[in-house]
Backbone bond lengths (Angstrom), bond angles and torsions (degrees), N, CA, C in turn:
res aa  C-N    CA-C-N  psi(-1)  N-CA   C-N-CA  omega(-1)  CA-C   N-CA-C  phi
1 X - - - 1.463 - - 1.523 109.58 -
2 X 1.329 115.05 156.70 1.455 120.04 173.35 1.528 109.15 -71.27
3 X 1.312 116.13 157.00 1.452 120.45 179.81 1.528 109.78 -124.34
4 X 1.321 114.90 172.00 1.461 121.68 174.47 1.520 107.99 -130.34
5 X 1.305 116.53 175.64 1.464 120.51 -175.58 1.517 112.43 -74.67
6 X 1.345 116.76 -36.23 1.459 121.03 -170.93 1.523 112.22 -133.05
7 X 1.333 114.96 157.04 1.458 124.32 168.63 1.521 107.69 -132.01
8 X 1.325 116.40 139.49 1.463 120.12 173.96 1.519 107.81 -85.39
9 X 1.345 116.63 123.85 1.458 121.26 -176.28 1.522 109.69 -136.87
10 X 1.324 115.26 114.90 1.466 121.36 176.27 1.527 112.87 49.47
11 X 1.330 116.36 44.81 1.452 120.68 173.28 1.507 116.20 93.33
12 X 1.334 117.85 -0.68 1.456 120.74 -179.20 1.517 110.49 -131.43
13 X 1.320 115.20 152.70 1.456 120.66 172.73 1.522 108.28 -92.33
14 X 1.331 115.73 121.18 1.468 120.62 -178.35 1.521 109.02 -122.83
15 X 1.323 116.20 158.38 1.454 120.94 177.59 1.530 109.36 -61.08
16 X 1.330 116.54 142.52 1.462 122.22 -178.31 1.529 111.52 -46.97
17 X 1.335 116.94 -48.20 1.462 121.10 -175.15 1.522 112.81 -73.88
18 X 1.329 118.20 -11.64 1.462 121.37 -179.47 1.526 113.08 -99.58
19 X 1.311 118.72 0.06 1.466 122.11 -179.88 1.528 108.64 -82.19
20 X 1.343 115.62 89.62 1.456 121.49 -172.06 1.520 111.06 -125.71
21 X 1.343 115.32 161.72 1.465 121.77 176.67 1.521 108.90 -132.06
22 X 1.332 115.39 161.82 1.461 121.35 178.81 1.529 110.22 -71.88
23 X 1.342 116.27 145.50 1.471 119.76 -178.44 1.523 112.39 -67.43
24 X 1.326 117.98 -15.42 1.459 120.72 177.11 1.525 112.11 -100.73
25 X 1.302 116.62 20.70 1.463 119.62 174.79 1.530 109.69 -61.62
26 X 1.319 115.64 136.00 1.463 121.51 -175.66 1.529 112.03 -58.20
27 X 1.325 116.44 -41.93 1.461 120.08 -178.28 1.507 113.56 -63.00
28 X 1.326 117.40 -30.98 1.458 121.32 178.79 1.523 110.92 -67.97
29 X 1.325 116.47 -33.97 1.471 120.74 -176.39 1.524 113.30 -87.39
30 X 1.325 116.70 -32.90 1.459 119.26 -171.15 1.528 113.92 -123.11
31 X 1.308 117.92 0.06 1.458 119.99 179.25 1.508 114.30 72.58
32 X 1.335 117.24 22.13 1.463 121.52 -176.96 1.529 110.00 -82.94
33 X 1.299 114.95 78.32 1.456 121.31 178.04 1.510 110.01 -151.95
34 X 1.314 115.98 159.30 1.460 121.80 173.64 1.521 107.42 -131.65
35 X 1.309 116.15 151.86 1.457 118.43 -175.82 1.515 110.14 -150.12
36 X 1.332 114.69 173.13 1.449 122.38 173.69 1.523 109.19 -134.98
37 X 1.309 115.55 154.37 1.451 121.84 167.45 1.521 106.93 -114.80
38 X 1.318 117.02 122.79 1.465 122.52 -175.63 1.525 107.06 -131.97
39 X 1.315 117.32 153.81 1.467 120.11 176.64 1.522 111.11 -127.48
40 X 1.342 114.20 148.87 1.459 119.71 168.49 1.528 107.87 -115.18
41 X 1.322 114.71 150.80 1.458 121.39 -175.55 1.519 110.08 -133.77
42 X 1.316 115.39 151.67 1.451 121.15 172.97 1.521 109.14 -78.75
43 X 1.324 116.06 133.60 1.458 122.02 176.26 1.529 108.52 -132.18
44 X 1.316 115.81 175.91 1.465 119.55 177.91 1.523 111.55 -64.74
45 X 1.305 117.52 -24.09 1.474 121.91 177.90 1.515 112.29 -94.73
46 X 1.319 117.92 10.08 1.455 121.72 -177.76 1.516 111.67 101.26
47 X 1.334 117.63 -174.92 1.469 121.11 -177.17 1.534 111.33 -62.63
48 X 1.328 114.85 145.32 1.464 120.36 177.91 1.517 109.32 -144.44
49 X 1.313 116.01 141.13 1.465 122.53 177.75 1.527 108.18 -93.15
50 X 1.326 116.19 129.99 1.463 121.20 -175.98 1.525 110.74 -83.03
51 X 1.320 115.22 120.97 1.466 124.38 176.31 1.532 111.58 50.30
52 X 1.311 113.86 48.03 1.457 121.79 -174.55 1.531 111.59 -59.96
53 X 1.317 116.54 -50.47 1.463 119.83 -176.59 1.525 112.17 -64.36
54 X 1.336 116.86 -37.46 1.463 119.91 178.56 1.529 111.54 -63.94
55 X 1.323 115.94 -39.85 1.470 119.02 177.92 1.526 111.30 -64.07
56 X 1.319 116.95 -44.26 1.461 119.79 -177.62 1.523 111.49 -71.20
57 X 1.323 117.23 -30.98 1.468 119.95 173.76 1.519 110.12 -64.31
58 X 1.337 117.08 -39.76 1.468 119.94 177.94 1.528 110.77 -67.22
59 X 1.332 116.90 -36.19 1.467 119.80 176.54 1.528 110.35 -59.07
60 X 1.322 116.92 -45.45 1.465 121.02 177.88 1.524 111.23 -60.49
61 X 1.331 116.16 -43.73 1.465 119.79 -179.11 1.525 111.71 -66.73
62 X 1.330 116.59 -39.62 1.469 120.02 177.62 1.517 110.47 -61.09
63 X 1.333 116.83 -42.93 1.466 120.80 178.67 1.529 110.35 -61.40
64 X 1.325 116.21 -45.28 1.455 119.60 -179.82 1.516 113.03 -61.80
65 X 1.320 117.27 -36.98 1.458 120.65 179.11 1.521 111.86 -63.42
66 X 1.326 116.97 -26.89 1.465 121.24 177.94 1.530 112.37 -105.69
67 X 1.318 115.49 22.92 1.460 122.92 168.39 1.523 114.42 63.78
68 X 1.331 117.08 38.30 1.456 116.25 166.01 1.517 110.88 -139.81
69 X 1.321 113.58 150.16 1.458 121.29 -175.01 1.522 109.61 -104.39
70 X 1.317 115.68 132.12 1.455 119.44 178.52 1.532 109.75 -69.17
71 X 1.333 118.00 137.09 1.465 120.46 179.25 1.522 113.54 -77.98
72 X 1.327 117.25 -3.29 1.465 122.46 176.96 1.525 108.07 -128.23
73 X 1.307 115.48 143.14 1.463 120.02 177.95 1.519 109.90 -73.57
74 X 1.321 115.47 163.82 1.462 120.10 176.93 1.527 110.58 -60.07
75 X 1.327 117.20 -37.38 1.464 120.13 -179.97 1.527 111.27 -68.13
76 X 1.313 117.65 -39.79 1.471 120.22 176.17 1.529 110.45 -61.50
77 X 1.320 116.63 -41.61 1.460 119.92 179.48 1.526 111.21 -68.03
78 X 1.323 116.06 -36.22 1.468 119.12 177.10 1.528 111.04 -62.61
79 X 1.317 116.31 -47.24 1.460 120.25 -179.75 1.527 111.36 -65.14
80 X 1.325 116.30 -40.13 1.462 119.96 177.96 1.524 111.08 -62.92
81 X 1.319 116.10 -41.06 1.463 120.77 179.29 1.520 111.01 -63.95
82 X 1.316 116.85 -45.75 1.464 120.13 179.92 1.525 111.69 -62.05
83 X 1.341 115.16 -39.96 1.464 118.29 177.58 1.528 110.94 -67.41
84 X 1.322 117.24 -38.47 1.464 120.33 176.55 1.520 110.60 -59.03
85 X 1.321 116.83 -45.82 1.464 120.67 -179.95 1.527 111.14 -61.05
86 X 1.340 115.78 -38.56 1.461 118.64 177.64 1.526 111.34 -65.91
87 X 1.330 115.70 -44.43 1.466 119.80 -175.76 1.524 112.71 -66.00
88 X 1.329 116.59 -36.66 1.472 118.48 -178.98 1.523 111.86 -92.13
89 X 1.334 116.48 -5.03 1.461 120.18 177.15 1.509 114.15 68.12
90 X 1.330 117.14 33.09 1.461 120.74 -178.37 1.526 109.65 -92.11
91 X 1.307 117.01 117.13 1.465 120.99 -179.70 1.515 112.64 -101.81
92 X 1.328 117.32 -17.29 1.459 121.12 179.10 1.523 108.03 -151.41
93 X 1.313 117.35 121.45 1.456 119.38 -178.72 1.511 112.27 171.92
94 X 1.309 115.19 -162.96 1.458 123.73 -171.93 1.526 109.12 -112.56
95 X 1.331 116.04 142.79 1.460 122.53 -178.71 1.529 108.58 -123.39
96 X 1.322 116.33 133.00 1.467 120.59 -178.54 1.532 110.73 -127.01
97 X 1.337 118.21 96.77 1.463 120.34 167.16 1.534 108.66 -81.05
98 X 1.314 115.75 140.50 1.464 121.44 -179.48 1.516 108.71 -143.99
99 X 1.324 116.19 131.92 1.460 122.12 173.80 1.522 107.83 -124.44
100 X 1.335 116.77 133.13 1.462 119.28 -175.70 1.528 110.28 -150.48
101 X 1.316 114.90 156.47 1.465 119.58 174.82 1.527 108.19 -72.41
102 X 1.319 114.82 125.70 1.456 120.02 -174.43 1.521 113.87 -95.98
103 X 1.311 115.65 -152.86 1.466 123.32 -175.95 1.527 110.71 -82.28
104 X 1.334 115.39 133.75 1.456 118.52 176.63 1.511 113.75 157.29
105 X 1.327 117.14 -27.18 1.458 120.59 178.95 1.516 109.17 -155.19
106 X 1.322 116.42 138.61 1.451 121.86 177.23 1.528 107.77 -107.94
107 X 1.328 116.56 171.27 1.459 120.98 -177.69 1.518 110.58 100.78
108 X 1.310 115.68 162.78 1.451 120.48 -173.64 1.522 113.02 -71.84
109 X 1.317 116.85 -34.07 1.467 119.85 177.43 1.519 107.34 -103.54
110 X 1.292 115.95 96.64 1.473 121.29 -172.37 1.520 110.07 -127.93
111 X 1.316 116.00 62.23 1.454 120.46 -175.38 1.526 113.23 -68.65
112 X 1.321 117.64 -18.74 1.469 119.46 179.57 1.523 113.00 -88.11
113 X 1.319 117.28 -7.66 1.472 119.22 177.63 1.521 108.69 -64.00
114 X 1.334 117.71 134.07 1.471 119.78 -178.14 1.530 111.38 -67.08
115 X 1.326 116.02 153.78 1.458 121.36 175.34 1.524 107.99 -97.21
116 X 1.312 116.28 111.97 1.465 122.17 176.27 1.520 108.90 -91.31
117 X 1.324 116.41 144.49 1.457 121.60 -179.17 1.524 109.57 -133.88
118 X 1.316 115.74 132.72 1.464 120.28 175.36 1.531 109.05 -131.35
119 X 1.314 114.59 156.57 1.462 121.52 168.77 1.521 106.85 -133.76
120 X 1.314 116.63 121.05 1.466 122.23 176.91 1.519 108.65 -119.93
121 X 1.312 115.45 153.43 1.472 120.72 177.33 1.517 108.34 -147.47
122 X 1.335 115.67 143.46 1.455 119.84 -178.70 1.524 109.83 -160.10
123 X 1.321 118.11 162.94 1.472 120.07 176.23 1.522 110.03 -68.54
124 X 1.306 116.88 130.14 1.471 121.05 178.41 1.522 107.67 -156.16
125 X 1.308 116.38 118.13 1.456 121.77 178.95 1.518 111.50 -73.47
126 X 1.307 115.97 -174.11 1.455 121.23 -178.31 1.527 110.84 -56.00
127 X 1.311 116.64 131.46 1.460 124.05 -173.40 1.532 112.76 -55.83
128 X 1.328 116.92 -38.62 1.461 121.07 -178.79 1.525 112.06 -102.43
129 X 1.337 116.14 13.30 1.463 120.71 172.59 1.518 113.31 90.79
130 X 1.320 115.39 147.05 1.461 120.29 178.19 1.527 111.52 -64.48
131 X 1.322 116.76 -35.48 1.467 119.64 177.33 1.523 110.74 -64.31
132 X 1.341 116.18 -37.12 1.454 119.79 177.13 1.520 112.01 -63.83
133 X 1.336 117.02 -40.12 1.462 120.81 177.51 1.525 111.13 -63.89
134 X 1.322 116.83 -33.09 1.453 120.85 -175.99 1.529 112.34 -85.12
135 X 1.326 117.09 -45.87 1.458 120.94 -171.12 1.527 113.87 -106.32
136 X 1.330 116.72 -13.38 1.454 119.35 -177.14 1.514 112.32 96.31
137 X 1.324 116.51 162.93 1.460 121.82 -176.92 1.526 110.84 -123.86
138 X 1.325 114.48 163.66 1.462 121.81 174.98 1.525 108.37 -97.44
139 X 1.326 117.03 133.47 1.456 121.10 -177.95 1.528 110.79 -125.43
140 X 1.313 114.16 160.21 1.469 122.08 179.56 1.520 108.40 -131.78
141 X 1.320 116.76 132.84 1.461 119.63 172.44 1.522 107.96 -71.90
142 X 1.297 116.22 123.02 1.462 121.56 -172.66 1.525 112.02 -74.45
143 X 1.315 114.77 150.34 1.463 119.88 172.22 1.529 110.86 -76.89
144 X 1.338 116.21 -15.24 1.460 121.34 177.51 1.527 109.67 -88.67
145 X 1.320 116.69 126.99 1.461 120.50 176.28 1.532 109.46 -80.47
146 X 1.317 116.29 152.52 1.462 119.57 177.66 1.518 110.32 -70.34
147 X 1.321 116.61 158.16 1.464 120.57 -179.12 1.528 109.82 -61.74
148 X 1.317 115.87 143.77 1.458 119.76 -178.27 1.520 110.48 -94.57
149 X 1.315 115.42 153.82 1.446 120.82 -178.85 1.507 114.39 -69.31
150 X 1.324 118.77 -9.52 1.455 120.18 176.31 1.523 111.75 -97.95
151 X 1.336 117.21 5.99 1.461 121.38 176.50 1.525 111.10 -117.25
152 X 1.325 116.55 -46.36 1.460 122.89 176.46 1.534 107.43 -134.89
153 X 1.310 117.00 -165.34 1.469 120.23 -174.76 1.524 108.43 -120.69
154 X 1.340 118.35 93.42 1.465 120.41 -177.96 1.525 113.99 -56.12
155 X 1.342 118.05 -28.50 1.460 120.83 -177.86 1.524 112.98 -75.31
156 X 1.324 117.80 -11.93 1.460 121.06 176.25 1.526 109.18 -92.30
157 X 1.315 115.59 138.38 1.465 119.82 175.81 1.526 106.76 -93.22
158 X 1.329 114.82 78.06 1.456 122.42 -172.16 1.528 111.11 -104.86
159 X 1.315 115.46 141.79 1.463 121.62 -172.25 1.523 112.82 -57.43
160 X 1.344 116.74 -52.18 1.455 120.27 -174.42 1.513 113.95 -62.02
161 X 1.320 116.62 -27.73 1.465 120.12 -177.96 1.525 112.24 -66.41
162 X 1.318 117.26 -21.02 1.459 119.62 -175.25 1.525 113.79 -77.19
163 X 1.332 117.71 -2.38 1.464 119.12 168.17 1.523 110.36 -59.98
164 X 1.309 116.30 -35.00 1.461 121.85 176.11 1.530 110.90 -59.76
165 X 1.325 116.16 -46.17 1.461 121.06 178.69 1.520 112.32 -67.29
166 X 1.329 116.02 -36.23 1.462 120.10 179.95 1.530 110.80 -63.47
167 X 1.333 116.11 -41.26 1.466 119.11 177.46 1.526 110.96 -60.95
168 X 1.326 116.52 -45.64 1.464 120.57 -178.15 1.524 111.53 -66.96
169 X 1.327 116.72 -44.85 1.457 121.12 -179.16 1.522 111.15 -63.89
170 X 1.312 116.99 -42.32 1.465 121.18 -179.74 1.520 111.00 -64.38
171 X 1.315 116.45 -44.05 1.468 120.91 178.75 1.527 110.68 -59.63
172 X 1.332 116.34 -46.42 1.460 120.36 -177.91 1.528 111.39 -65.90
173 X 1.315 116.15 -43.25 1.462 120.30 -178.10 1.525 111.32 -65.29
174 X 1.325 116.81 -43.48 1.458 120.50 178.99 1.531 111.66 -63.94
175 X 1.322 116.77 -26.04 1.470 121.05 178.64 1.527 112.39 -86.89
176 X 1.345 116.95 -1.72 1.457 120.29 174.74 1.517 115.40 97.49
177 X 1.339 117.26 14.23 1.466 121.62 179.05 1.524 109.59 -106.13
178 X 1.346 115.68 160.87 1.464 119.06 179.82 1.526 112.84 -84.49
179 X 1.318 117.43 -27.16 1.460 119.31 -175.96 1.519 110.82 -153.31
180 X 1.344 114.04 158.78 1.465 121.98 177.20 1.520 109.73 -106.52
181 X 1.320 115.66 150.16 1.459 122.06 169.46 1.526 106.75 -119.68
182 X 1.329 116.52 125.39 1.454 121.26 -177.68 1.518 111.11 -98.77
183 X 1.318 115.95 146.78 1.459 122.86 173.24 1.521 108.94 -98.22
184 X 1.329 116.52 156.11 1.457 119.47 175.93 1.531 110.17 -84.72
185 X 1.304 116.83 -175.55 1.461 120.89 -174.83 1.526 112.84 -67.61
186 X 1.326 117.57 -16.76 1.458 121.86 176.93 1.532 112.49 -94.93
187 X 1.324 116.72 0.40 1.455 120.47 179.30 1.517 114.08 87.12
188 X 1.333 117.37 10.09 1.457 121.09 176.12 1.530 110.20 -90.76
189 X 1.317 116.02 157.73 1.462 120.63 178.86 1.525 108.77 -63.71
190 X 1.349 116.04 132.58 1.457 120.90 177.90 1.534 110.41 -108.39
191 X 1.327 117.33 -76.07 1.457 120.87 -177.63 1.516 109.96 -163.12
192 X 1.323 115.95 173.23 1.454 121.09 171.55 1.516 109.68 -77.37
193 X 1.326 116.62 179.96 1.466 118.70 -179.98 1.517 111.31 -66.27
194 X 1.326 117.47 -22.79 1.454 121.40 177.68 1.509 112.70 -149.47
195 X 1.336 117.19 24.05 1.457 121.01 -175.61 1.532 110.36 -146.16
196 X 1.318 115.34 156.99 1.464 120.92 168.29 1.527 109.57 -86.94
197 X 1.332 115.61 159.97 1.463 122.38 -173.65 1.524 110.51 -114.68
198 X 1.334 115.59 137.02 1.463 122.36 171.95 1.523 109.14 -125.24
199 X 1.321 116.14 137.35 1.455 123.70 175.09 1.531 107.74 -117.42
200 X 1.328 116.67 138.41 1.459 121.27 176.61 1.523 108.34 -114.75
201 X 1.333 115.98 123.33 1.461 121.78 175.82 1.522 108.89 -135.47
202 X 1.321 116.30 123.85 1.466 122.04 179.63 1.528 111.89 53.24
203 X 1.331 115.99 38.67 1.454 121.40 176.57 1.511 115.45 80.67
204 X 1.338 117.63 0.03 1.462 122.22 -179.51 1.527 109.47 -101.73
205 X 1.327 116.92 133.20 1.459 121.23 175.10 1.520 109.18 -86.71
206 X 1.327 115.77 131.85 1.467 121.58 179.16 1.526 106.97 -125.69
207 X 1.327 116.55 133.56 1.462 120.74 179.24 1.525 109.03 -139.79
208 X 1.334 118.32 143.58 1.467 119.78 179.60 1.527 111.65 -59.61
209 X 1.325 115.30 146.23 1.458 120.96 178.73 1.516 112.36 -91.00
210 X 1.316 115.48 -176.38 1.460 121.18 -174.49 1.519 112.69 -67.16
211 X 1.318 118.48 -23.24 1.464 120.18 178.94 1.529 112.01 -77.01
212 X 1.323 117.37 -3.95 1.471 120.78 177.09 1.524 111.94 -96.89
213 X 1.339 116.49 23.96 1.469 123.07 173.83 1.522 112.99 61.31
214 X 1.337 116.30 40.71 1.460 119.88 179.23 1.527 110.52 -92.53
215 X 1.336 115.47 157.69 1.450 120.36 162.80 1.525 107.11 -79.24
216 X 1.315 116.60 137.10 1.464 120.37 -179.63 1.533 108.08 -75.41
217 X 1.320 115.70 83.97 1.459 121.76 -169.76 1.522 113.06 -67.31
218 X 1.311 116.24 134.73 1.458 121.05 177.69 1.524 109.94 -72.22
219 X 1.330 117.56 -38.61 1.461 119.93 173.82 1.518 109.95 -65.66
220 X 1.320 117.39 -40.54 1.474 121.78 176.07 1.521 110.80 -55.04
221 X 1.326 116.38 -49.08 1.455 119.76 -178.26 1.526 111.66 -65.81
222 X 1.333 115.99 -34.57 1.472 119.93 177.62 1.523 110.40 -65.00
223 X 1.327 116.26 -42.49 1.462 120.62 -179.72 1.523 111.27 -67.43
224 X 1.324 116.97 -38.38 1.474 119.89 175.73 1.522 109.97 -59.53
225 X 1.338 116.89 -43.41 1.460 120.41 179.67 1.526 111.29 -64.38
226 X 1.332 116.14 -44.88 1.465 120.33 179.98 1.524 110.89 -63.02
227 X 1.333 117.04 -45.44 1.462 121.12 -179.24 1.532 110.67 -61.31
228 X 1.328 116.30 -43.12 1.458 120.62 178.92 1.530 110.55 -62.77
229 X 1.327 116.00 -43.52 1.467 120.48 179.26 1.528 111.75 -63.38
230 X 1.329 116.00 -30.18 1.466 120.34 178.78 1.525 112.57 -80.54
231 X 1.325 116.42 -5.76 1.454 120.11 176.70 1.513 115.14 98.66
232 X 1.315 117.67 6.08 1.463 120.09 178.53 1.526 109.93 -82.43
233 X 1.316 115.76 146.79 1.449 121.29 172.64 1.526 108.45 -82.65
234 X 1.323 116.69 133.55 1.463 121.99 179.55 1.520 109.01 -120.17
235 X 1.322 116.02 126.58 1.461 121.80 177.36 1.515 109.48 -114.39
236 X 1.318 116.37 134.57 1.457 122.43 173.91 1.524 107.23 -108.94
237 X 1.338 116.31 110.57 1.470 119.74 -175.83 1.522 109.89 -161.14
238 X 1.329 115.80 171.41 1.457 121.05 175.14 1.527 109.83 -65.47
239 X 1.325 116.07 139.96 1.462 122.28 -178.90 1.522 108.75 -121.29
240 X 1.318 117.00 123.22 1.462 121.38 177.33 1.521 110.03 -71.98
241 X 1.317 116.54 150.64 1.462 120.57 179.83 1.525 111.54 -55.21
242 X 1.321 116.58 -41.99 1.468 120.08 -177.26 1.520 112.34 -62.75
243 X 1.327 117.22 -24.33 1.461 119.48 179.22 1.523 111.91 -65.54
244 X 1.319 116.93 -23.92 1.464 119.55 174.50 1.523 110.46 -64.23
245 X 1.334 116.46 -39.71 1.467 121.34 -178.61 1.529 111.52 -75.98
246 X 1.335 116.04 -30.25 1.460 121.09 -176.38 1.532 112.81 -90.47
247 X 1.321 116.94 -4.92 1.458 121.07 -174.43 1.523 111.78 -66.97
248 X 1.325 114.74 151.37 1.461 120.07 170.71 1.529 109.78 -74.47
249 X 1.325 115.24 -37.99 1.463 121.30 179.35 1.526 108.60 -149.28
250 X 1.327 115.76 151.88 1.463 122.40 172.36 1.524 107.14 -137.73
251 X 1.329 116.16 138.50 1.457 118.24 171.90 1.523 110.06 -144.40
252 X 1.324 115.53 160.36 1.457 123.78 -179.36 1.516 109.74 -114.69
253 X 1.330 116.34 149.48 1.458 120.25 177.71 1.524 110.64 -133.30
254 X 1.317 116.19 143.50 1.456 122.15 176.23 1.514 109.37 -177.59
255 X 1.313 116.92 159.47 1.462 119.67 -178.60 1.516 111.57 -60.49
256 X 1.315 117.40 -47.61 1.467 119.97 -178.33 1.522 110.79 -69.35
257 X 1.328 117.13 -43.77 1.465 121.50 -176.53 1.520 112.96 -82.76
258 X 1.335 117.22 -23.02 1.470 124.05 -172.22 1.536 108.75 66.39
259 X 1.335 120.21 -126.65 1.462 120.67 177.65 1.528 108.21 -119.12
260 X 1.327 115.67 116.71 1.460 121.52 -172.76 1.527 110.82 -123.13
261 X 1.330 118.47 121.16 1.469 120.50 175.91 1.530 111.12 -68.37
262 X 1.319 115.62 151.54 1.470 122.01 174.13 1.524 107.61 -109.99
263 X 1.316 116.00 124.78 1.470 118.50 -179.08 1.527 112.55 -102.35
264 X 1.336 116.55 -8.13 1.464 119.48 -177.93 1.520 109.83 -159.09
265 X 1.338 116.49 138.27 1.461 122.31 174.92 1.522 108.31 -129.58
266 X 1.310 117.37 119.14 1.475 121.43 179.58 1.528 111.92 51.83
267 X 1.327 115.92 42.99 1.468 122.06 179.03 1.524 113.54 67.67
268 X 1.323 117.41 11.13 1.462 121.31 170.19 1.526 107.62 -93.53
269 X 1.330 118.32 112.33 1.466 120.14 -176.70 1.526 112.57 -73.20
270 X 1.327 115.26 137.18 1.456 121.39 174.87 1.521 111.36 -106.49
271 X 1.314 116.48 -10.31 1.453 120.60 179.33 1.519 112.48 89.82
272 X 1.310 115.25 -172.55 1.460 121.23 179.28 1.529 110.19 -65.56
273 X 1.324 117.55 156.99 1.468 119.84 177.89 1.522 111.56 -51.03
274 X 1.331 116.31 132.41 1.461 121.31 -173.35 1.515 113.78 -84.06
275 X 1.309 114.73 175.54 1.461 121.54 -174.77 1.525 112.15 -64.14
276 X 1.322 117.86 -43.87 1.462 120.23 -178.69 1.518 110.34 -62.47
277 X 1.325 116.15 -45.52 1.462 120.62 177.95 1.514 110.77 -58.56
278 X 1.317 117.19 -46.27 1.459 121.57 -177.18 1.532 112.14 -64.23
279 X 1.322 116.67 -41.86 1.465 120.38 -179.24 1.528 110.07 -64.23
280 X 1.335 116.58 -46.25 1.459 120.05 -178.94 1.531 110.30 -68.96
281 X 1.314 116.86 -40.54 1.461 120.67 178.83 1.530 111.32 -59.41
282 X 1.323 116.65 -43.39 1.468 120.53 -179.17 1.524 110.84 -64.38
283 X 1.345 116.35 -41.88 1.460 118.87 -179.98 1.522 110.90 -69.23
284 X 1.317 116.55 -36.08 1.461 120.62 177.35 1.533 110.42 -63.29
285 X 1.331 117.29 -42.61 1.462 120.81 176.98 1.525 110.65 -61.71
286 X 1.321 116.79 -38.55 1.462 120.12 176.36 1.527 110.56 -60.65
287 X 1.329 116.32 -41.96 1.468 120.06 179.77 1.522 111.16 -64.86
288 X 1.321 117.29 -41.71 1.461 121.33 -179.26 1.522 111.86 -61.35
289 X 1.323 116.30 -38.00 1.464 121.17 -172.48 1.528 113.24 -101.86
290 X 1.323 116.91 15.06 1.451 120.57 173.77 1.505 115.38 74.11
291 X 1.340 117.22 20.47 1.456 120.45 -179.12 1.525 112.71 -95.48
292 X 1.330 117.35 -0.28 1.467 121.61 -179.63 1.523 108.05 -116.56
293 X 1.325 116.16 106.87 1.462 122.01 -173.87 1.526 112.05 -55.58
294 X 1.340 116.66 -39.19 1.456 119.38 -174.82 1.528 113.43 -71.05
295 X 1.330 117.45 -13.06 1.466 119.86 -179.84 1.529 112.56 -113.36
296 X 1.311 117.86 13.80 1.464 120.47 179.35 1.526 111.73 -61.70
297 X 1.333 117.08 -26.65 1.464 120.12 179.43 1.529 111.80 -65.89
298 X 1.308 117.79 -16.20 1.459 121.06 177.22 1.530 112.46 -78.63
299 X 1.319 118.05 -9.62 1.463 121.97 -174.02 1.523 111.48 -104.13
300 X 1.326 115.46 132.64 1.455 122.74 174.92 1.534 107.01 -104.55
301 X 1.330 116.18 99.33 1.460 120.87 -173.40 1.527 111.43 -75.44
302 X 1.325 115.92 136.76 1.463 122.20 -178.97 1.525 107.47 -93.88
303 X 1.345 116.00 91.30 1.460 116.27 -172.28 1.525 114.81 -149.78
304 X 1.326 118.52 4.36 1.463 119.19 -176.65 1.520 110.82 -133.48
305 X 1.327 119.09 83.51 1.465 121.38 -178.38 1.522 113.60 -56.10
306 X 1.324 117.93 -32.00 1.456 120.56 -175.32 1.519 112.45 -62.18
307 X 1.322 117.82 -26.73 1.464 119.80 -175.88 1.518 112.13 -66.25
308 X 1.345 117.89 -23.17 1.462 120.37 -178.91 1.509 111.19 -79.97
309 X 1.345 118.92 -25.24 1.440 122.49 -173.41 1.522 112.77 -62.82
310 X 1.327 116.65 -23.03 1.461 120.21 -177.85 1.506 112.36 -71.07
311 X 1.305 119.16 -14.40 1.465 122.24 -177.48 1.524 108.68 -119.79
312 X 1.320 116.02 93.75 1.460 120.36 -171.98 1.507 113.15 -59.27
313 X 1.343 116.85 -39.64 1.457 116.98 -170.66 1.519 112.69 -77.07
314 X 1.330 119.16 -10.64 1.453 118.92 174.33 1.520 111.43 -102.79
315 X 1.322 117.66 1.29 1.457 119.15 179.63 1.523 111.78 -124.61
316 X 1.341 116.50 10.48 1.452 120.15 -178.56 1.516 111.24 -77.26
């Protein structure tokens, strides 16, 4: 992976290679961490972070669902992130805030273990490749079902839960596909290994609802808003596996992947990316890069260094 000069760690900016944790950190052993994937983009007004506050609000909620409190507020993390981007000179790339139980107590109930927090950022292109965004990708319905809401918490973006995604992604990749699509415990479409799923049939967008064990994707919600504004009907409902094969169009959404058309599911060809996908994708790109006036409120522009000075512990 590409690297940057600095990482923000527990209130300080440290050299990338010095951002380390103890081998007995609780999160390393038990997956007790929550994280976000966020992106910044170049715009005419300079770099901007897409839906920054919404991502950090979800980070706080994910932490609360797993019974730990972040030692920094969402606003402190936002300011620290913006200052990090300024210091490393990153105008377009990926941002990873992570909070996890650190070193201090072992065992499953470790409420005294400290909560460590880091924010890293680095250059990273589209997760499924620029060619995938342009031409579409091949997907495979995974033999692994997504985690159920009676075992873990699908709405939390928690570190340990992604073992489920790793199994699905690895299986699909080894079989020669770019991505996996997981079904829920009832056999309905849930999500990709790291993306939400949209199906287009007869001009209507259909996406799995919250009862299908999805992560409440911020990119998903942005696309729903854009599609609605463009005049498309959007339905949130259970989707049968066969509907993937019968769809006019299928696409995936996520911060890392952005919006990626699907051209094939389980060797059932869907063809080139369709008109609905292309129209929404183009408008979404406009929103990311500040070219859509009505979505400028989604952008956190990196342009005022003085605002960080008020918080000493995030600018030290």
